[in-house]
N, C-alpha and C positions, 0 to 999 in steps of 0.2 A: 057967749059965756066961755071963759077959759079956766083951765085947771092948772095946778102946779106942773103936772106932767106935760102940759102943752106948751109951757114957756121954756124955750131953749136957753134963755139967759140965766135960768136958775141952776145952781150946782147941786147935784144929788150926792149925798154921802151915804155909803154903805157901812153900817156898823157891824164889825166882825167880832164874834165872841173871842176873847183872848185865848181861850183854851184851843180853839180851832187854829188860830194864828200860830201858836206855839207848835202844834202838831204838824202844821204845814212846813214850818221852818225845819223841824227835826227830819221830816221826810226828805226835804231838799238837801240837807246836810248829809243824810245817809246815802242818798244817790251819788252825791259828789265823792264821798269816801269810797263807795263801791267802784266808781269809775277810776279813781286814783289807784285803788288796789289792783284792778284789772290791768291798768297801764303799767304799773310797777311789775306785775307778774309777767306781762309780755316782754318787757325790757329784760327781766331776769332770764327768761327762756332764750332770748336772742343772745344774751351775754354768755349763757352756759353752752349753747350750741356753737357759738363762735369760738369759745374757749376750747371746747372739745375738738372742733375741727382743727383749730390751731395746734393743739397737742397732737392730734392724729397725724397731721402732716408736718410736724416738727421733727427735728433730730431725736427727740425723746422717744418717739415711736417709729423711727427709721430702721432700715435694715442694718443692724450693727454686727450681726454674726451670721456667717454662712457655714453650715456644717455639711461636709461632703463625705459620702461613703462610696467607695469603689472607684476612686479617681484614677487608680493605676499610675500611668506615666504623667498624668496631668497634676499640676499643683492646685490646691484650693483656690488660690488667687486666679489662676487661669479659668477654672470653672466658674467662679463668681463673675469674672469679666465677660465670659461667653454668655452667661445668664442675663447680663445687663442689670445687675442689682445695685450698682454703686449709686449712692445718694438718692435712694428711692424710699418713699414712705411704705411701711409694711402694709398699710391699707390699700395701696395701689398695686401690690404684687399679684399678678395673674398667674397662678401656678401652671395652667395649661400653656400659656404663651411662653413662659420661662422654659418649660419642658421642650416645646417646639424649637426654641432658639438653641438649646443644648443639643438636640437631636440633629440639628443642621451641621454640627461639627462633625467632620469626617470620621473621627475615631470613636464617636459615641453612638451606640445602638439605641439604648433606651434611657430615659431620665424620668424620675419620679420626684416631684417637688411638693413640699408641705410647709405651710406657714405656721410658725409657732410664736404666739404672742409672749412677751411684748416686742421682741427685737430679733428674732431668729428665723432664718429660712433653712430648712433641711433638704438636702439634695442627695438622691441616690442614683448613681449612673451605672449602666452596664456597657462595657467597652466592646468595640469591635477589634478583632485580631486578624492579622494577615495570615492567610493559609497558602498563598502562592505569590509569585511575582511574574511580571511580564515586561519585556522590553518594548519601548515605544519612542516617539519622537522627542519626549521630554526627559528621557532617561529610563529608569526602571520603576514601574508602578508596583506598589504593594497593594494586594487585593484581598478583600475579605471573602467569605463564602458566597455572599450575594452579588459579588462583582463590583463593589464600591471601591474606588481608588482612595486609599488611606493616606498615601504620600507618594511623591515622586523623588527618587533617590538617584544619585549620579551613577551608581552601579549596583549589581546584584549583591544580596546578602547571603551568608551561608544558611543552610538547613531549610530553605524554602524552595519547593519545586518551581522551575522556570517554565511558564506556559507560553507556547508560541501559537500564532494564528489568530490572536484576538484583535479586534478593531479598536486600537487605542488612540487614533488621531483625534485631537481636540477634546480629549476626556480630561477634565480638570479634577483636582483633589475634591473629594466629596461627591463626585458624579459617579454614575454607574456605567460600566462597559456595555455597549449594545449587545444584546443577545444573552446577557446573564440574567440571574434571577430577579434583579431589580429592586427598587426602593421598598416594595411592600413585602419582600421576603423576610423570613426570620433567619437570623444568624445560625440558630441551632437546628435548622431544618434538616431532615433526613435526605438521603440520596434521592434524586428526582426519578420520576417514572419515565415513560416513553415520549413525553412531549416537552421536556425541558430544553432541548437543544444542546449542541456540543459544547458551546462556551460555558453554559451553566453546569453541564455535566463535568467538565474538566475541573472547575473550582469545587464542585461537590465531591469529586474524587479526592482532590487534595485535602479537603476538610475532613473526610471520613476514612482516611487511611488507617488500617489497624496499626497498633503500636509497633509490631514487628516489621511492618513494611515501610512506615513513615521515613526512617532514615535512609532507605534504599532508593527512593524515587528521586531522580535527578531532574527530569523534565517531562512535560506533558505537551503533546502537539495535537491541534485540531485542524491544521492547515490542509491535510490530505483528504479531508472529507469524512474521516472517522477519528476515533479517539485512540491515541497511542501514547505510550510512556516509555522512557528510557530508564531502566532500573539497574542498580548494581546487582550482578549475579552473585549469589552466595558462594558459588563454586569458582568465582574469579571472573573478572572482566565485566562487561555490560550485556544486558539483554533487552531487546525491544519487546514490549508487551502490547499486543493489539486487542483493544477492548471492543472495537466496532462502534455501534451506536450507543446512545445513552441508556438503553434499557438494561435492567438487571445488574446495575453496577455493584450492588451489594454482594450478589452471588459471585460475580466475576472477581471481586477483591478477595472473597473467602477462598475461591478456587486458587488464586495466585498465592495466598498465604499458605495453603495446604501444599502446593507444589514446592514452595521454598523450604518447607519443613521436612517433606517426605521424599521428594524426587531427586534423582541424580541429574543435575543440570550442567555437568561438565560438557563444554563444547556447544551448549545451547545458545543460540543468538536471537531466536524469535519464539515467543510464546503467544499462540493465538487463542484468545479467550472469548471469541464471538459466540461460541456455544459453551457456556461456563461448565456444564457437566461433562464435556468432552474436550478438554484443552488439547491443543496440538503443539508439539515441541519440534522446532526446526534447528538443525545444527548448521554451523558455519562451514 
């Protein structure tokens, strides 16, 4: 005996309530619209992000203005070129890297860099200044207090003491003279103590000369194993000042300034300040 269900040749029809059918259609349409909205939103986000990135890296938000404070003898164009800011997007400006590039310039001691949206980079620089000069194989080196070579010139310039006995062979512009304070020293550092060495002490002496003494110091020498200077004698002629080692340079300079103001230096050719509280005067 067979039934309708047992006969595979018979077609079964499922009768669906029209209300359920309509609800099913509406659900499918709603899901389709939701997927369409999500796809449209994703495309919009991509477009917005792409547009934002395009604007951020476009000339609209590029470095258009470089404001420089404290440039001294450098022009703003020279500072901007040294900073490497030409044709750069503001978003790509690394303030620390820019400052490092600027501080690699021989005449710049410190650089502070700040990004100001939408198109400005502000740079403040502190310059190095020559306090002495020294003759070497490339001419005459201009030296700052830390021993950095700021420039090589064909000959000496007025008003800077000439330091002799420094090892200047193969010292390029921007490098430090061996035996001086070096790259980590501060330009505004005070006179060194007893471990600075004669080369550093000679430059520290030149950098810290009292105003009354500065115009009188013609040369400083470290080649003899101690620190000596040739100074214009206020009583006429020249006088050699022997400072000895690098210790107590501040007291020794104070003692020399006092002698220039109060002592009779006629005929004096040597002032020995190795003991600053008991200076010795020697006549020619």
